[in-house]
N, C-alpha and C positions, 0 to 999 in steps of 0.2 A: 612515250605515248604517241600513237599517230591516229588523229581523228578522221582522217581521210580527207581533210581541206587541203592539204598540200602535197605534192609529189616529192617525197624525201627518199633517197637511196637508202634501201634496207641496211646497207653497211653503216650508214650515219645513224640510223635508227637504233641499231644494235650498240654503236659505240657510245650513243648518247645515255642510253640505259645504264652502262657500265660507268659512264663518267658521273651520272648522278649517285650512284651507290659510293663512289670514291670521294665526292665532295661534300656528302650529306653533312658530316661533322663540322665542316668550314661554314656550310650555309646556316647551321644553327648557331655558331658562334656570331655571324653576321646578324642574326635576327636579335640576339642579345644586346648587341652594340646599339641596334636601331631602337630597341625598346628603351634602352637608357637614354639616348639623344632625344627621342620623341617626348619623354617625360620631362626632360630638361628644356625642351622647347615650350611644352605646355606650361610649364612653370613661369617661364620668362614671359610669356603671353599675360599670364594672371598677374605677375608682379608690375608689368606696364600698364595695368588697367586697360587693356585694349577694349574698346567698345565701338558699336556701328558708328558712332560719331567720328571715330578715327578714318573712316573710309571716305570721308566728304572731300570733295575736289576743292583745291585752293586755286586761284588765278593770280595774274599779276605778279607782285613781290612775294605772295605767299607768306607774308607775317603771321605767326601765331598758328600755324598748321600743327595741330595736335597729333594728327596721325603720323606727320613725319617725324616728330620728336619720340613718339611711343615706338617706332618702328627702329629708330636707332638704339633705343633703350633694350629692346629685344635682342638685337643683333650683338651689343655689347655683352649683354648677360650671356648668351649661348657661347659666345667665343672666349668668355672669361677675360674680357678687357675692361678698362676704365670707361672708354668711349667708342662710339661708331658713328659713321657716315654712310647712311644707305641713301642712294638716289637713282631714280629712274633715268636721269639725264647723263649717266656714266655710259658712253656708247659701247664699251667692250671692256675686257679685263684688260688689255693693253692700256687703253684710255685711263681707266682707274689706277693702274700702277704708275702710269705717267704723272697723274696729279699727286700722287702720293710722293713720288720721287721728287718733282719740282715744289712740292709744298715745303719739304724739309731740307734739302740740298741748296747749298749757296755757293757762288763763285769761289773758287779755291779748295772747296771741300773734295775729299777723295771718298770714292766708292769703291768697295771691294767685293767682288763676287765670288764666292767660295764654293760654287757650284758649277764651275766652268762657263762657258758661253751661254749667255741666256737664250730663252726662246727667240726664234726668228723675228717675230714683230717686234719684239722689244730692241733689237739691236740697232734699228734706226733711232729708236727714242734715245739710246746712250750715245750714239754717233758712232758707231763700228760699221766697219766696211766704207761703202760709198757715202759721200757727205749728205746729210739730211738736213733740212731747214728746220732751225728751232730745236735742235738736240741739246742734250746736256752738255757735250763737248763745246757746242757753240758758246754756251753759258759759262765756260770756263770750269766746269766739273771735271774733276780727273777720275778716271776709271782704271781699275786693275782686276785681273782675275786670277783665281788659284784653279787651275786645272784639276779634274778628277784623277783618283787613282786608276789604275788599269781596271780595277774590278768596280768601278763606278761609284765609290765611296768618296765622300769628302776627305782631302787630304790635311788632316789636323795638325800634323807636323809641318807642313807648309805654312799653315795659318799662324803657328807661333813664330815663324821667321819673317812673314811679310805683313802681319797686322800688329800696329802699334799704337800709342795714344793719340797719334795725328789723325787716324782713320775715322771719319765721320760716319760712314755707314758700311755695315756688313750685311750684303744682300744674299737671301737664300731663294732659290727656286725650288719649291718642294717636288713638283711633278717631273717628269722626265723629258717633256716636249717631244720633239722628234729625234729621240735617243734612246738606247738599251740600257740605261744606267738605272739602278734600282731608285724606286721613289723613296723619300724620306718619310720615315716613321716618327711617331711623336718622341719615341725615346732617342733617336739620332738628333732631331730638331733640338732637345733638350741639352745634350751633349755639345752640339755646335754653339748654341747661344750662350750657354755657360762659358765656354772657352773663350768666345769673342768678347764678353764683358769682362772677362779676366785680363785679356790682351789690351783692350781699349775700353777702359771703364765708362768712359762718356759716349761711347758709339751708340748709333741707332742699330739694332738688329731687326732688318725688315724682311718680311716673307711673302713672296708670291705664293699664295694659298690656294690657286685655282686647282680645282679637281680633288682638293683634300679635306673639305668641310665635311664634317659629321661621318668620317669613315672609321675613326676612331673615338674612344670615349673621353680622351684627353684633348682639350682645345688648346690652340697654339698661345692663348693668353697666359695658361699656367707654365709654359715652357720658356720663358725668358724672351719671348718675342715682344718686341716694342712696338711694330707697326706691322700691319699685314693688309693685303687687297686681295679682293676676288671679283669674280663675275656672277651676275645674278642668272644667267642663262646656263650656268652650269649648276653644281650641287645646291648652292643656298636658294635658288630660285624655284626649287621643286617641280620644275617643268611647266609652272604656272607663270611666273613672272615674264613679261614679255621682252623685257630689256632691263640694263641697270647693273650697277655695281655697288660694293662696299668697301670702306676703308674702316679699320678698328685698330685699337691700340691704346697708348697712353693719351691721357686727356690732352695735354698740351701738344702732342704730335698730330693728333686728329684735327684740332683746333687749326693748326698751321696749314693743314690739307684743306680745310674748308675755305680759308683765303684764297687758296689757288684755285679751287672750284669756283667761286664767285668773285669776290674782291676783298683786298684788305680792308677790314673795319667792318664788313657786313657778313661775311663767311656763311655760317650755316643758318643764320636767320633769315635769309631769303632764298626763294627758290620754290615756286609753286609746284604743286603735285599733278594737277591737271586731272584728278581721277584715277591716278594708277595705284593709290595705297592699297585698295582692297586686294589687287592681285598680287602685290608685293607681300602682303600680310599672308595671304593664303599660300603663295609659293613658299615663304619661309616657314609656315606652320607644316607643310607637307614635305620638306627638304629632308629631314631625316629618314622618312619612311622611302621616299623615291631614292635616296642615295644608297639605302640599304639593298632596294631591289637591283640598282646598277651594279653595286658590288657583287651580288649574287650571279648577275648575269656574267660578269668577268671571270669569278671562280669556276662557274660552270664552263664557260668557253675555254678557259686554261686546261681543264681537265679533259674535256673533249678534243682539242687539237693536239694535246700531248699524246692521247691514246691513238690519234690519227698519224702520228709519228712526225709531229711538227715541234721545233724549239719555241718555248713559250716563256715570256716573262712579265710577271712574276708566275711561279707556279702555284697551283690550287692549294698548296699547303703553306704558302708563304704568308706573313704578317703583310698587310696592304696599308699603304699611306694615301692612296688615291682610288680613282674608280677606272683607271686605265688598264687595258690588257693588250700587251704587244704580242704579236705572232710572226715569227720569221717564216715567211712563205717560200723564199729562194729564187723566185724569178718574177718578172713582170707580169706576165700572164696570170699567174696565180692571185698576185695581189689585185689585179683589176677584176678577175672574176670574183674574188672575195667580197669586195665593195660593191659590186652588182649584185651578189646574193644577198647582202644586208639591206640593200635599198629595196628588193623585193618583199622584205619582211616590214616594210614602213607602212603605217597609216596613210601617210602624204606622199604623192609622187611615186607610188610603188610601180608605175607603169614606166618610169624614166630610167635610162640607162646611163650610169655615171661614166664619164670618160676623162681622162687625165687633161688637165690645162694650165696654163701660165697664171698662177693665182699671184696677185699683189703681195709683195713682202716675203717671198720665198725664192730660193734660188735654183730650183728645179721644178719641173711640172708636178703637180699634185693631183692626186684623185680623192674625191670626198663622196661618201655615201651618207645621206643625211635626209630622210623623209620626215620633217620635224613639224610640228604646229607652230614652233618659233624658228625662224630662220637663223641657222648657226647654232642652234642649242644642242650642247654637248652632254647635257644630262638626259637628252632623248637619245634613243639608240642611234649611233652613228660610227663611221669608220673612215679613216683618212690615213694618207701616207703620201710622202714625195717619191717620185719614181726614180730610186737611186739605191744602190747597195746599202743594206743587204736585203731590200726587198721585204721589209718588215711593215706590218700593217698596225696601226693603233686604233683600238675599238673601245668606245666608252659609251656609258648612258643605258637607258632604257627605263621607260617610266613604269613598268613592271616586269617582273622575271620571266613571265609566261611568254611574251613576245620576244624578250630578249633571249631567251632559250631558243625559241623559233628561228630567230634571225641567224644565231650561230650555226645552227643545223642546216639553214638554206644556204648560208655562204659556203658550207662544207660540201654541200651538193653540188653547188655551182663549181667548185674547184675540181671535185672528182669526176663531175660529168665533161 
């Protein structure tokens, strides 16, 4: 449908109408998942007895902050875990993961990543590549990784030969990062965690759950995941949380992480909320719906660009484990044009033209399109990519499907123009 507000190539309009016909059954499936997760979230709020008093600001040490405790309870319930630690002062997803890793690993422990090389910004945390001050490696924590199979799947046979009872942590990155391997679904997470626990019964199976929350009905706590972490400016913040992150899992592990977040002995009992509780609660409540809108945007984009002749992953017919849609654009100029088209669909900074730049933590220039209400928010419509082969772009988010759909169409028009 074209309301005349935007100049869209007729070829793109025609392809978008066909894409909607193709992906309609999969949009309906997404709505069913969203309804399930939204009702689950509502019930968690009711079980936690959330009230207006939970929004009150605490200062100083933050002793007895009832809202902070209720929010932890809500997250633990919707993620099907024993406990959770949700805080506005987690600066990013990488910071949250770092607190979790340092919270439970000790000198001499071995961490094994079964999803190959972790996301770029976590490599410095582990101590891979150039030396980084304060890394796990500096603290005597050993690291190994099991590379993915050529098809991008976890190598379970290699796990059997490389994981033994001496391994302290089996680490899983659910989403693809800047790679084209498939995102892990709930069924695959269950298989990996089960195998890890058989090979090393006392190990901690830890999940980087970024981008994966509320995409499926089954939460990681039901899948043998002992500890997980994520960012509130992605799915679980619902586009409302201005910052923050969460750690969830077994009670004793979450407690250990709280001692790393603050201090041994005080842990979760301190940490004022400074009036952030209301936005974090609102974001959590809206998260299942907003995540569903982002997934629908990704499904439509996949169908549209496949019709336009591009290779996409995942395809619109596939089961999804996260909100990310990758499109192989073939060359640098198309990649840049795509991101500039997405920027034009943004409510914020639509007049800005994104250009590639040397972004800290990355080994090549990166271009990012993100006209977001919250800086860096990946649950809002955004697209980014390193300028390197195979010139794929990774798109994610959209607070609502209607503008997400428009963004995909404007990006296509920018490429075709």
